[in-house]
N, C-alpha and C positions, 0 to 999 in steps of 0.2 A: 434541465439544473440538475445537478446531483447533491444530494446530501450527506455530510461527514458525521459520523460518530466519532469525534474527534477527542486529539490529545496534542497538548503542548506543551512543550520540554524548552527549556535553556539548554543547548546544546554545545558541551567544550569537546572540541576535536583535537587530539595532537599529533602528528605524523613522526614516527620515530624509524628508527633502521631496522630495531625488532621489537619484542615484545620485552616488556622487564620481566624479573624475576622476581621473588617475594624479597621483600626490603631493599629493591633495587631502584636507584634513581638513574634515568637517561636524559640527554640531551633530546628535545623534539626539535625536528628539523624545520616543523612548520607547526603553527596553532590558530584555531579559529574559535570565536565566540560567537553563536549565531542561533538565530529562534529555529527552533526544530520540533521533534515529536512526529509519529507515524501519521497521526491524523492530520497532523498542521501539514506537513510535506505532501499529502493527498491534495489537499486542499489548494495548496500553491499549486502545484502540478496541473491541477484540473484547469485553473484561472489561467496560467501560463497558456495551455491549449485551447484557450477561448472559449472555455463553459462557464457557465453561470454556477455559483456555488452557494450552498447555504450549510448549516450545521451548529454544534455546540462543541465548546471548549471550555474546560476547566482550568483557572487560573486561581493563586492564591491572592491573599493581600498582602503583599510583601514588596521588596524594591524591584522584583520582576515584572509587577503588574503593568506598571507603563512600558516595560520592554515588550510585552506582549501587545498591547496598543500598539505601539508604532510597528510592531512586525506585521501586525494585519492590514495597518496602512500601507506600509511598503510593498504589501503583497496585493492590494485591492481586492482586499477581503473586508466585507461588513464587522465593525466591532460590538455589533449586535450580537455576533455569535460567541462573545466570551460571556462566561457567568462565572462569578467570584465566588470563593469560598474563604471562610477564615482559617488557611491552613498554609503551606508551603507550595509555590509553583514548581510544578514537574522539572526535574533536570536529566540529563544524559550525560555521561562521560566517556568516549569515545576514542579508542587508538587504531592506526593505520600503519602497518608496515610496509616496507619499502615494494612488498609484492602486491599491495590494495588489499591484503586480508586485514578483518578488523574484529576486534571485541569491542562491546559496549556494555554499559552498568547505567540502569537506569532505576530512578527514584519517583515515583509515579506523583507524589504528592497531592495537588487537587485536581488531578485526573482520576483519582478513585472515587473521588466523592460525586461524581455524576452518576444519576438515579434513573430508574423508570420513571417516576415523577415528572423528571425532566424534559424526558422525549416525550411524556404525555403532553405537558405544558405546549411544546412545538409540534403537537399533530398536524395543524395545516402547513406548516413548512414540509413536514416529511410529506405528507398527501401531494403536494404541489413538485416533489420532485421524480425525475424520470428512474435514479437511480440512487440507492441508498448505501454506503460503504461505511465499514467498521474493521477496526484492527485491535489487537487484544492490547492496547496500553487503556483501553477504555474498560470498564468490568463488565462483566456477563448481562445485570440487569438492563441497563440503559441500550445494549445491543439488542438484545432479545425485545426489548419493547419497540424498538425502532424498525426491527425489522417484521414485527409482528404488524405493525401499522403498514409498512409498504405492500407485504404480499396479500394484506385484507384489499389493497385496491389494484391489485394486479402487478405491483413494479416489481422489478429484480432487484435484488440484494447481493453486494459481495462483500465477501470476507476475509479476511489476511491475517492467518490466525499468531501472530507475531506480536511481541515476544509470547512463546509457544507455552501454552497451559492446559490443561486437560479440557477435551472439547465438548461443552454443553450440548448433548443430543437435540433437545429443542431448538438451540441456537442453527446447529447443522440443518435443521429440516426445514427453518425458514431460509437456508442461505440459498441464492440461486447460482451464484459463483464463487469458488473457493480456489484461493491463490497463496501457495506457499512455496518455501523454499525447499530444497532437499534435505537439511537437518529438520526442517520442522515435518516433512511427509513421515521420516522416519520416526520420530517418536509417535506420530498417529499410525503409525503400521504397529507399533509395538504396543498401543493400547487394543487395536483392532486384531493382534493376533496373525497379522498377514506379515513374511519377510520384508525387511528394509528394501532390497533390490527389488521386490517385485512391485512397481509403482502401477502397473496396468491392475495387479489383484487391488491394490489400496483404493485408488480410483473406482473401480467397479464396487468397492464394499460403501465408500464416501458417498457415493450417485444413487445407491439404492437406498441411504440414508438421506438424502434430500437434495443437495445439488445436482443441477445440471449440466455443468461444464466443473471440471477440475483441472487445474494448471499448475505445474510444478517446473518453479527455475532449478536449473542445474549449475547454475557459475560460468564456467568457461565453455561447457557441454552445452548451452543453450538453454531450451524450454521444453516442455511437452504440455500437450493439451489432450483432455479427455472429455468426449460426450457419449452419452449413451447411442450403443448400435452406429457407432462410427469409430473407422482404426485412429489410433494416436497420431496426431499432429509435431512433428517435432520441427523447431525452429533453431539451426544453428545460431551460436553467438557470433555476433559482429566482432570482426577485431580491432581492438583497441588497446593503447599504451593506457594501461590501468594505473591510476593514480591514487582512487580511493571508491571503497565499494559502499560506505554508507551510504543510506538513501537510493542506492540503486533497484531495489524491492521496491521500493514506495515509487519511485518513476515509473518502474515497470508494469506494476498495478494500476495507475491511475491512466497508463499508456493503453492497456488492455481495455478498460472500462470505458475512457473516451472513444476509441476506434469502435468497438460493440455499438455504444450509443448512435454513432455516428452511420450505422449500417454496413460496416465490414464485416466480412465471413471471418470465423474463427481464424482461419490461415493469416488474413492479413492482418487482423487484430493483435495476433501473435508476435507478427513481424514489428509492428509499429511498436508495441510494448518494448521487444529487444531494441530494438533501437533506443527509445529513450533511457533504459537500463544502462545501454553501452555509453550513451552521451555522459550520463552523470559520472559512470566508472572512470571516466578519461579527465574528469576534472576533481581538485580538492573542496571538500566541502559539498555542502545538500543546496542549501537555499539559493546562491548565484549558480549554481550547475544545472538545475532542473530546467529544460529547455522550453521554447514557444513554438507554436507551430510550425514558424518558419524555419526555425533550426532543426526541427524534426525532420522536415520535407527536404531540405538542404542535404542533412545527413543520409538520408534514405536515396537521394538522387547520386549522391557520389559513391554508393554502391551498386546501384541500379540506374542509369541514368534514363533509359527507355520507362514510358507511364505505365503504371501498372495495368496489366491484364485484369480484365473483370473478373470477379471469382465470385462463388455460391455465396448468397446470403446465408445466414444462421438458421438452421432448420429444430424442430424439436420444441419443445416447451418452452425452452428461453425465448424464441423468437416470437414467441404470442406476448411475452412482456414488455421486449423492446421497442421504444418508439418506431 
């Protein structure tokens, strides 16, 4: 089972021929309103991949409260994961151009109300999880609290520091797996004084401060994984007709977590994660685009019809925490 320090958003997505300029109104080629948020996407992706899911997600007492309840029911997620606050539900507005690139604005709303006390109240759920995941649409205190509970029990934690903000060193020290995109890596490099182009130096510095595995997604150039005393692993991107890149990072992150928990090596986990991201990139929207296990396996077979060869298992400190 995984535990997600969640975020829930009402996601509004428009597909345009290009991004609008200041004061400009453009016709949208497609539009979707769907349940979203990085935490919710992680939970949905995990459930589609056959995992049991627990977590905590803040919503407001507004017209979107019932929307959230219905979304959790559609995703086969327990409504007990919802906690309600006297504020508005979070909302995200995303634009996607014809190349599939995106820009997004989010208002955290109720997500910003999650607290360390909320996590302490769910201590038994966190202790029952095989891995705890968080992202930066949740505040630092609940992430820090949930990660501390997990690490005290010897469970791995995964952080996706997106949307990027200053990285709390205490959270980094409690992070087992750090997954970020190239833009986020560049911002962390600037904070640490490393050249943005030297991902190995950045990953080495970050691992010195906490994580046992650092993964950087590079868009069309694939993804890189760094582990202590091991050479970097590069996974090329799968070629797809890109429709929409919103949600690709969430699909990748959950694909990686699910594969590691299933006992796959870092290299195979990176491959499966990249496939999850590619599948979502080839579809418009996120909720209906996230693949299930059968879709993932079929996608991988279409590129490599032969059965996967046995690969080395994960080694080092991370191996001791994985089931």
